[in-house]
C-alpha positions, 0 to 999 in steps of 0.5 A: 513544528514543536518536535517535543510535543507528543500527540495522541493520534488515532489511525483508522485503516484496513487490516489487510496486506494492501498498501494502505494497511501496510503504510498505516501500520508502519506509520503507527509504529514510527510515530509510537517510536517517537513517543506519540500515543497511537490508537489503531482502529480496524475490524481485525489486527493489521497484519504488520502492526506490532500491538506489543510495541509501547505506545501502540493501542489497538481497538478492534471494531466489532460488527454485529450481524443483526437479522434486521440488516441484510448486510452488516454495517461497519461504518457506524460501529467504527464511528462509535468506537472512534468517538468513545476512544476520542473522549476517553483518551482525549485524542488530537487527530484521527488519521483516516486511510481511505475516505470510505469508510474511515473518513466518513466514520471519523467525521461522524465520530467527531460530531458525536465526541464530547470534546471539540478539538478532534481533527481529521486527516484523510490519506487517499491511497487510490481506490477511493478516487480511481474506482469508488470515485466514479461510482455514483453510489459512493462519489458524493459520500467520498466528496463529503468526507473529503470536504469535512476532513481538516487535511487531505493527502495523497500518496502520489502526484498522479493520485492528487491530480485524479482526485482534484479532477473527480472531486470538489475537495474544497481545499488543497491536497498535499502529496506525501509519498509512501515510505518503507522500512525493510526488515532483515531476511530471516533466511539466506537467499540460497536457502529461500531459493532452495525452499521455493525450488528455483534452482538457477533460474532467473526469478521474477517476483510479484506481490499484491492482493490480486484484486482485478486492477492488479491484472494478474492475467496480463502478468501471466501472459507476459511471462508466457510470451517470453522466449526465455520462459524455460529459464524463468520462475515467477514467484507470486506472493498473494495477499488473497487466494490465487485459486481463480488464476490457477486455470490461466496458469494451466491454459498458458502452460506455466505450471513449471514456471509459477510458484505461489505463496499465499500471505507469505511472510516475511516478504523480505525473504521472497524479495531477496530470493528474486532477481526482478519485480514485475507489476502489471496493474491497470491502475496504481496510485504508488505501488508499495510492493515495487518500493519494497523491492527497491530497498532490497536492491531489486529493479522492476518492470511495470506498466506506465500507470498512475504513480509508478513513474514517480517511484522508479526512474525509468531506464535507471532503477526500472523499466516501463511499458505502456499498459497492456503491452505484454509483448513489450514487457516480455521483451524487456524481461528477456533482455534482463534474463540475457543480461542479468548484470544489468538487472543487478546494476539497476537494482543497485540504483533502485536501492540508492533511490529508495534510501534517498527519497522514501525512508521513514526518516524523510516521510514521517516528519511530513505527516507530523508537520501535517498534523501540527498544521491541522491542529493550528487551524481553528475549527 
């Protein structure tokens, strides 16, 4: 790869706090810091994207709500915006995070654009494969978008295997793991714990968009089964409204155990205030939230699903349970409540693993190499 070559890269992503939006925003800023020009497309500003950073250009996509359409369309306005910017800026690459709608829109844009060098790299983050890929209303569209992408990557080997099982991709699928660059907490651990009312209780941490597959019900049930529940606080940083889960909190009698903050930022403050991450997802292509904790010396307990075993080293930097076994999860939580120094040691190992495997310095060059390989292939 010619490291001196500066590219013009378009990134299409969701703007939300899910892993794809976080990764896409972080990648955009890392690429811009290296001198590349990065054009980000979404219907709203991604929450972690610094649009004031040199080299970052944000292009909001307006969605018209014509009465002709019962449901507003996003794919076509996104395609038009990408095509316009591709022609104006002479873009080299469109990096689509998720096949639907982003790779679909990118392919339409490529066909509309006046310049013919535009290439498409599609990164799958999970939902395209694990949920929509099994839906007959979407499967063929996703498969078609992948077949017409110039390069396809996934964020874990588990997701690669699932993708190749469900779709006829028509090309090899590359695994490029997620990365994370931790920010510095803006308040001390003691100050944050006081703000959250944690006292001296052992504090569990969970951050997610609360979608159904995150199985917040199982998270709450696991905590409720802990024999040390009177010594435990659970801090949930929710990317969406927690309202639908509040009844479950009350039914399980966890009102004094659960602290919820919606769209809490910076996330590092909440992680720093905690002692252990807990994740109960039914499917998880990678679990970026788990990695966020690892960088701040926090081990996690999680169900053994998807790419999670690729992120943590079981028994060293975290603990795993079989999916749905809330009793086993409660037992493992209790063991660390009773032996907090073990949690500290595992957290130190988690930090070491994170810095050895999942830094921007290790991962971003893999994306740049992917871009260069894609551009080197004749259309």
